[in-house]
N, C-alpha and C positions, 0 to 999 in steps of 0.2 A: 431822265432815263425812261422812266414810265414803261408801258407796253412793249415798246422797242426792243427793250432788252432781251425779250423773249422770242424775237423773231429769228436769230440764228439757229435756234433750237429747231425750228420746224421748216425753215426755208429750205433745208436739203431735200424736202419732197418735190421741190420744183425740178431737181436734176434727174428724176427718174425717167421721164419720157426721152431725155436724149442718151440714157445709158445703152438703150438697144438701138435706137436710131443712129447714133454715131458708128456704131460698129457695122452698120448695115450701109450706110450712106457715105462715109468717110473713108480715106485711106486709114488701114489701121495704125500707121504710124502717127497720123494727125488725130485720130481717136483715142490712141493711148495717152498722148501728151495732153489733150484737152480734157480727158475724163479725171486723169491724175490731178491735174491743177485744180479742177473744180473740188475733187474730193478733199485735197490737202488743204485748200483755202476755207472751205466750209467748215471742216473739222477744226481747224484753228479758231475759227470765228466762234463757234459753238461752245469750244472750251473756255475762250475768253468770258463769253457770257455767263457760263456756270460760275466762273470766279466771281464776276463782279455780283451776281445775285447772292453769292455766298457773304462777300464783303458788306453788302448794303443790307441784307436780310438779318445778319447777325450783328449789325452795329450797335444795336440797343440792348443786346443781351449782356448780362453781367459776365465779367471775367474777360472780354474781348479785348484784344491787344492795340484796339484803335484808341486815338486820343480821346480825351474827356470832352472835347469840344463837339464831337459828334451828337451829343445829348441836347445840345443847343436848341431850342426851337426853332431858329432860323434855319438851322441845318436841315431839321426835319422837312420843313416847307419847301426848301430847295430840292430835296432828295427824297421822294417817296420810298418807303421801304416795307418789305413783307418779310415777317420773321418765319412764315410756314415756307416760303420759297427758299429763303436763305438756308435754314435748317435741312431742307431736302436736298440743296445743292452740294451739301458736305459730303454726304455718301456718295452721291453720283460722282462728284470730283475725284474721290477716292477710288472708285471703280475705274473710272477713265485712267486715273494714274496707274492702278495695278494693271489693266489690260495692256497699257503701252509698255511698261517695264517687262511684262512677261512676254510679249511679242518681241521686243528687241534682244531679250535675253535668249530666247528660244531660236531665233533667227541666229545669232552669234554661236550659240552652242552647237547647233547642227553644222554650221559651216566648218567650226573648229574640228569636230568629230568627223566630219568626211574628208577633210583634208588630213587629218591625222592617219586616218585609214588607207591614205594613198602613200604615205611617206616611204614604204618599203619598195615602191614601184619607180620605174626609171621617170625622169621628171620630163617627159614629153607631153606636147599640149593635149594628147588624147592619151587617157589610161584605160586599158581594155583589162577588164578583171575576167578571171578564169571562174566565172560563175555561171551555171546552166540556167539560171533564172533569167529572162529576157528583160532588160531595162536599160534607159540611157537618160542622162541629165547633164546638165551645164552647172558647173560648180565654180561660182565666182571667187576671185582670190582675194586677197586682204592679209594683213600683219604678216608680209614677208612671203605669202604664198601667192602663186600665179593662177591665172584662170585655168581651168581645165575642162576637158569634155571627158566624162566616164560614161564607158558602155560596156556592157557585159557579152562576153563571148555566147552566150545564149542566144542574143539578139542578133549580133553580127553574122552568126552563122546561117541564120533565117533571111537574111536580107540579100539580094541581089547586088551586084557591084554599084548600078545606077542609084538603088535604094540607100546604099551606104553613103554615098556622095551626098545624097539629098539630107539623110539623117545628119551628117556632121555640118553641113552648110546651115541646117536648121539650128543646131545647138551653137555656133560660131555665132550665129545672128543673136541669140539671146546673150552671148557674152560681149560682143561689140557693142550692143546697144543699151548694155546694163539693165535688161529688163526687171531683175531682182530688185532694182531701187523703185521702180513704177510701182510693183507688186508690194514692196513693203509699205510705200507711202499709204496706197490704198487700204491695206490691210490695217495699219494704224488709225487711218481715218475711220473705217467702219467701227473699230473698238472704241473710238471717242464718241460716235454717233452711229446709233443702230440704223438710222435711215440712209446712211452712204453705203449699207451693204449692195445694193445693185450695182452701184459703180465698180465697187472691187470685183464683182463677179464679171462685170463687163470688161475690165481691164485685163483680168485674167484670160479673157477669150482674145482681146485685141492683141495682146503680147504675142501670142500664139500665132495669129494671123500674120503679124508684122514679120515673125521669124520664117512663116511660110513662103510670104512674099520674096523676103532676102534670099532663101534658099531657091525658089524657083528662078529668080534673077541671076543667081550665080550658076547654076547647073543648066540653065536654060531649056528644062524639061519639066513643065508643070505636071503632066501625067506621072512622072516618077515620083515626084515628090507627094503627089495625091496617094499613090500606091505606098510609098514608105510610111505616111503618116497612118494610112488605115491599117496597115499591116503591124506596125509597131503598138498601135492602140490596142488590137485583137490580141497580141501576144502578151502585153504588160497589164492586162486588165486585172488580173488575179496578183501582180506583184508591183505595187506602188513602189516608186524610187523614192529616196529621201526627199522630203518637203522643205524646201528652201522658201519660206513666205509665198507657198502655192508656186513654186517654180516647177514642180514635177507633175503639175496638173497639165491635161491635154486639151482641155475645154470640149465644147460640142463637137466632135470629130465629123460626124456627117455634114454638118455645115462647112466646117473647114475644107473637108474634101471636095464638096460641092464647089466652093468658091475657086478653088485650084483649078477645076476642070472647066470654069468659064474664063472668059478674058481677063487680063490683069487689072486691077482697079486704077482708076484714075488718081494721079498723086495730087489730090487737092485737099486743103486745109479747111474748107467750109462747104456746106451743102449749097445746092442750087436755091435761089430764091424762090419764095412762095410755094414751099414745099412743107411737108409735115416735119422733115428732120430740122429744116430751117427754123419752123415755129418752136420747134423743142429746144434749138440751140439758143435762141432768144430768151425763151423762158428759163433755162438754166442760167444764162447769162445775167438776167435780170435778178434772178434769186441770189445769185453770188455776190452781185453788186450791192444789193440791199443788206444782205448779211454783212459783208464787210463795213458798209456804212453804220449800220446799226451798232456793231462792235466797237468801231472807231468812236463814234458818237458818245456812247456810254462810256467809255473808258475816259475819254477827255473831260465829260461831265464829272465822273467820278474822282478823277484827279484834282479838278478844279476846286469840287466841294472840300475834298480832303485838305488841301492847301488852306483853303479859307477856315476850315474848322480848325485846323491845327493853329491857325494865327489867332483864333478867339480864346 
């Protein structure tokens, strides 16, 4: 195992350059999928690394549940251990577990509470609330509930018909593409490894851009979508909608409006070669590959030595 078991803890730093560049040079759909996959895989690898450090580092401590064969000199020679790193990994793993459970419970609780608040309304795909406060959000279904778009009367009354169509198309895009799943994965990944927080921020932006482009494709009027986004952001600045794993976040609105006033992005899944974005993508891919390989190698080594120690 050696020092390679520590690599997955720091290799998420290699994904930082691609977090911003992917949002600029890739189609929002491709950027969202790429960044979510990188964040999820690196989070799993770093968590596995912490678990291995805990097992190996505490193997020689009194009262550990591992077989007595682990104290054999041959085992010590085959598998270096560090009691300091092992002991430090225990509270870190507990913190990761607590953060994961809290995030999942919060996400589930908010969804249930939002659906429960809509039960007295007609079961239409769009729920209009008689609330003077302006807000709108996409509410994913689950547990027998259907996907719904929630919008307040205070926001609808301040939008033009074309802007309303753009708003509904934007929220429908969130639901049809299941953006809440991407956001939840990156939020869990950031809780498992703080180095992955830039990817969570980037995915929060790219999902909004993805919905913007889908809305522009549906209504075929990019300026109307830009106006709807800008107006809704100004109106809802002091009245945040319920947060479903950051689904209510609007992202950097000026950047989104500027992107909508420009020509639509090319539907490409990778940047042009020999560019900064391409170099950042290769760097993130290399870091992810090394992280996965290090975790897999350390796991195989640990299992092999554990089996040998049990036989001893």
